[in-house]
N, C-alpha and C positions, 0 to 999 in steps of 0.2 A: 504494500500500500504506500502511496505517495504521502510524504509528510507535508503538512500544511505549515510552511515556514512563517507565514504571516498570520497564523492562527485563525484563518478564515476557513469555515466549512459551510456546506450547504445541506440542509435537511429537505429532501425531496421525497414526497410521499404521494400515494393515491389519496384522494379526499377521504376524510373521516378515519384516518389511521394514526392519530396521535401527534400530528405535525405541530400543532399550536402548543400543546403541552410540552413536547420535547424542546422546541425552540425557546419557549419561555423559561424552562428549567435551565437550559444551557446558558442563556444570556443572563439569568438571575444569579447563577451559582458558579460560573467559571470565567476564565479570562479568554475563552474562545469567542470568536465573532461568528455567530451563526446567522446565515440567511435562510429563508424558507420559501418554498413554492410547491406547486403541483406540476408535474410534467403535463404539457398540453401540446399535442402534435398539430393542432389547427394553426395554420400560418398566420391568421389574423390575431393570434394571441401572443403571449409573451416571448415566444421563441426568437422574434426579431429584435427584441429590446436588448440594448447593450448591457443593462444590469443583469438580465436573465442569462445572457451569454457569459458574463463574468462569473455568475454563480456556478454555471456548469463547468467552469475551469477550476473550481475549488473541489476538494474531496467531497464526495456525496455520501451522506448517511441516509439510509432509508429504513422504513418500518414495514414489516410484512404482516398483513392482515388478511384473513381468509375472504374470498369473494362474497360469500353469503352475507357475512356481517358488514363488509364494506359497502356492498351495493344496497343492502337494506338501509343502512344508515344514511347514505347520500340520497337515496330515493325518499326517505322520510323527510329529510331537511328540505329537499327541493319539491316535495309534493308531486312526485312523478313527472316533473316538468322537463327533464333532460335524460330520461332513463336510457334510451337507445344510445345516445352519445356516451353516457357514463359506462355502459357495458363495454363499448369499444375502448374507452379511455383506460379502463382497467388493463386490458390486453396491451395497449400501447405503452402504458406506464411500466408494466413488468418487463416487457421486451427491452425498454430503455435501461432500467436500473440493472437488469441482469448483465448488461454489457458495460455499464458505466459506474455503478456505485462501488464505493470502497468498503463500506460497512453495512451489514444487514442486521436488524434486530426484530424479534417477535413483538407484535403489538402488546401482548400481555406483559412481557418484560418491561416495555416502555411505560406501561400504565402502573404496574405493581412493583417494579424494581428499578425505578427511574434513577436513583442515585448510582446503582451499579452499572446501568447502561451508560450514564454520563461519565462515570469514572473510567469505563473502558474506552470511551471516545477520547477523553483527556489523555489517557496513556498512549493512545495511538497517534495523537496529533499534538503532543507536547503542551497540553493544557493543564491548568490547575483547578481542581474542584475545591471550592470553599463554600459550603452550604450556608446560605443566608436565609432562604425560605423554601419550604416544600409545601406550603399551605395551599390547599385547594381553594380556600377563600381568597388568598392573594392572587392566585391564578385567575379565578372567576372575575375579580375586579379588573385585572389587566385585560382579560378577554372582552369584557363589557365595554371598556374604554377604547380598545383598539380595533375591534372587529365589527363587521357589518351586523346589526342586530338581527338580520334575517338568519344568520348562522347559529345553529344550536350548539351549545357547549357539549351536550351529549344527546343522542337521539334515542337511547335505550329507554328513556322514561316516557317517550311519546307513544300514545296508543297505536299510531299507524305503524310503528316499528314491527310489531308482531305480525300485522297483516302483510307487510312487505316481505318479511321472512317467509311466510307461507307462500306468497306469490313467486318469489325468486327461487324457492326450492323446486318449483315446477319447470324451470328453464334449463336449457342445455348450457351448463357452465364448464364443460369438459376442458376447453382451452384455458379458461380462467384458472381452473384447478391444476392443470398441467404447469402453468407458469408459477402459480403459487407454490407448488411442490418444489420446483427448481429453486425458487427464492428461499424457501425454508432450509434447503440444504446449505445455503450460504450464511444462515443466521449464526451470530456469535452468542455464546453463552456469556452474559455480563459478569465481570469480575467483582 
């Protein structure tokens, strides 16, 4: 893995995979400079922006979340508004990170073992972990101040989430699960 000599890293995830939490935690508790985004292959989106191109020149950290939960969560937040696009975006994202990401972590580790995940990132990229806050309340305040109010902090509490799970279970996700399985093989056990 390439060392980030300028302490810049990028957190690039599929939507609803813990990106905001990981970004907030890294920037609140380390001396690393984390950028964050979602991979979007549509040409009119961020890929042509110089900041986005700069992000992709930094080491990429990604979070691996199963397609059923990922798609159910994003579909709940967007109220079915972009579902076909999001189905394809999952495939595009995993094809991209499988070729380009430096570190892969399981979604559950990012959520439940965040300090260990971030410690692993710090060890890999010469960062220093100095925990100042791990408070979900602090995170929620930051999220409310900095993110579009349309975005849910978590979708699992929404009644539509269960309906989306049931609907998505009926779809052919064979390619999604194939890519997810390949990404799981690259996941690092946090230190």
